[in-house]
C-alpha positions, 0 to 999 in steps of 0.5 A: 472547580473541575474543568469539563476538556484537558489540554496534554501539551504533543507534538502533532506527528507527521502525515505518514507518506505512501500508502499500503499497496507502496509497501507492497509494491516496495517490499515485492521489488526488495523480494527475492520472488520474481511472481507474487501472489497479493491478499490485503485484508478486507479489499476486493480486487478489484480495490486492490489491483488500483490501489496498486496501479496507482502506487507503481504510477506514483513511482517510478522505481516501479514501473519494472513491475507489472500488476497482473488480474487471474480471476479474484486473485491479482499477481504481482510479476518481475 
């Protein structure tokens, strides 16, 4: 008898905490640059800016980072 489905024993992967924007901010803090432009593929500048603001608010260690918008460009500043 052929089964129409298959059950595969496998562990459920853990939920990845954090976000792309938290990764961007953490990488910037670890780096040596005092300022940097942020580009995220397939994301509008408004989305990038808001994501960075929310990520910064969620982590007190990132409070030192300023998020600056000039037209359609988003920058980070230490």
